[in-house]
C-alpha positions in Angstrom: -34.8 102.9 198.8 -31.8 104.8 200.0 -29.1 106.0 197.7 -26.5 103.3 197.0 -28.4 100.6 198.8 -29.7 98.7 195.8 -26.8 96.2 195.9 -26.5 96.0 199.6 -28.0 93.6 202.1 -28.3 89.8 201.9 -26.0 88.4 199.2 -28.8 86.1 197.9 -31.0 89.1 197.2 -28.1 90.9 195.5 -27.5 87.8 193.2 -31.2 87.8 192.3 -31.1 91.5 191.5 -28.0 91.1 189.3 -29.5 88.1 187.4 -32.8 90.0 186.9 -31.0 93.0 185.5 -28.9 90.7 183.3 -32.1 89.0 181.9 -33.7 92.4 181.2 -30.7 93.7 179.4 -30.4 90.5 177.3 -34.1 90.6 176.4 -33.8 94.3 175.4 -30.7 93.5 173.3 -32.5 90.7 171.5 -35.5 92.9 170.8 -33.4 95.7 169.5 -31.4 93.5 167.2 -34.5 91.9 165.7 -36.1 95.3 165.1 -33.1 97.0 163.6 -31.2 94.2 161.8 -31.1 94.0 158.0 -32.2 90.9 156.2 -29.5 88.7 154.7 -29.4 88.3 150.9 -30.7 84.7 151.4 -33.7 86.0 153.4 -34.4 88.7 150.9 -34.2 86.2 148.0 -36.5 83.8 149.9 -39.0 86.6 150.4 -38.9 87.5 146.7 -39.4 83.9 145.6 -42.4 83.6 148.0 -43.9 86.8 146.7 -43.3 85.8 143.1 -44.9 82.4 143.8 -47.9 84.1 145.4 -48.2 86.5 142.4 -48.1 83.4 140.1 -50.9 81.7 142.0 -53.0 84.9 142.1 -52.6 85.2 138.3 -53.7 81.6 137.8 -57.1 82.5 139.3 -57.8 85.0 136.6 -56.0 83.3 133.8 -57.7 82.8 130.5 -56.1 81.2 127.5 -55.7 83.1 124.3 -58.2 82.7 121.5 -57.5 79.8 119.1 -57.3 80.1 115.3 -61.1 80.0 115.2 -61.3 83.1 117.3 -63.0 81.4 120.3 -61.5 80.9 123.7 -61.1 77.2 124.5 -63.1 75.7 127.4 -61.5 72.9 129.5 -61.9 69.5 128.1 -60.8 67.7 131.2 -62.1 67.7 134.8 -60.4 69.2 137.8 -59.6 65.6 139.0 -58.0 64.8 135.7 -56.0 68.0 135.8 -54.9 67.0 139.4 -53.8 63.6 138.1 -51.8 65.3 135.3 -50.2 67.7 137.8 -49.2 64.7 139.9 -47.7 63.0 136.8 -45.7 66.2 136.2 -44.5 66.3 139.7 -43.6 62.6 140.0 -41.7 62.7 136.7 -39.4 65.3 138.1 -38.7 63.5 141.4 -35.6 61.5 142.3 -32.6 61.1 140.0 -33.2 62.0 136.4 -36.3 63.3 134.8 -38.9 61.3 132.9 -39.3 63.6 130.0 -41.6 61.3 128.1 -44.1 61.4 131.0 -43.8 65.2 131.2 -44.5 65.7 127.5 -47.0 62.8 126.8 -49.3 63.9 129.7 -49.6 67.4 128.3 -49.8 66.7 124.5 -53.3 67.2 123.2 -54.4 69.5 126.0 -55.8 72.9 125.1 -54.9 76.2 126.8 -57.7 76.0 129.3 -56.7 72.4 130.3 -53.1 73.6 130.8 -54.3 76.4 133.1 -56.2 73.8 135.2 -53.1 71.7 135.4 -51.0 74.7 136.6 -53.7 75.5 139.2 -53.8 71.9 140.5 -50.0 71.8 140.6 -49.9 75.0 142.6 -46.7 75.4 144.6 -44.9 72.2 145.5 -41.6 72.2 147.5 -41.7 76.0 147.2 -41.7 75.9 143.3 -44.3 76.5 140.6 -44.6 74.0 137.8 -42.5 76.4 135.5 -39.8 76.7 138.1 -39.6 72.9 138.2 -39.3 72.8 134.4 -36.4 75.4 134.5 -34.7 73.3 137.1 -35.2 69.9 135.5 -35.2 70.3 131.7 -32.2 71.0 129.5 -32.2 74.4 127.9 -30.0 73.3 124.9 -29.4 70.2 122.9 -26.2 68.4 123.9 -25.9 64.7 123.0 -22.9 64.3 125.2 -24.8 65.3 128.4 -27.9 63.4 127.2 -29.8 66.6 126.6 -31.6 65.4 123.5 -33.7 67.3 121.0 -37.4 66.8 121.3 -39.9 67.4 118.5 -43.6 67.0 117.7 -44.8 64.1 115.6 -46.0 64.6 112.0 -49.6 65.2 113.3 -48.3 67.8 115.7 -50.4 66.4 118.6 -48.4 68.5 121.0 -49.1 71.6 119.0 -45.4 72.5 118.6 -44.8 72.5 114.8 -41.6 74.6 115.2 -40.0 71.7 117.0 -39.9 69.1 114.2 -37.4 66.3 114.5 -35.1 66.1 111.5 -33.5 63.2 109.7 -32.4 60.2 111.9 -34.4 61.7 114.8 -31.9 64.5 115.3 -32.8 68.2 115.8 -36.0 69.5 117.2 -36.0 71.8 120.2 -34.4 71.5 123.6 -36.5 70.0 126.3 -37.2 73.4 127.8 -38.1 75.0 124.4 -40.4 72.1 123.6 -42.2 72.5 127.0 -42.5 76.2 126.4 -44.1 75.4 123.0 -46.7 73.2 124.6 -47.5 75.8 127.3 -47.8 78.7 124.9 -51.4 77.7 124.4 -52.2 78.6 128.0 -51.1 82.2 127.7 -49.4 81.9 131.1 -46.0 83.6 131.5 -43.4 80.8 131.4 
């Protein structure tokens, strides 16, 4: 090709050459911006959440509940199918407007630490949240009767295993919803 002859000749051929060069420059620009751009804070946060969720799931595979007062580590008293059913009850109780706290607490009371680990395993990640992330999002962290964040407590038989959350006179007192849930899950040994 002779010097200075690239854009000479038939005008249709010149247009094709200009468009081809434009496309090549555009593709190179897009590749360069993808390679050298920084992540936005939202993208960084999403990556951290995804990594934390994966770490949580990996930790569930090796999780063992702490020893009970007898010194023995509890074995599951429910099947995987029952744990899946309880996980679904947990999930459904936190869907839509409002939270069905009674369904959350009642389905977990009486479970031992190994049972709770099975429930967390069956819950897994739903809508990009672990079961504990759902609790933090859905449950009140303090008692406030004006906002309907009521105190929750164990019954006199402590079926939920949370004696520190006793309800006082006239049904007042107890623990916040989140504190009560943490008290139930402490038997699992999982980081809440």
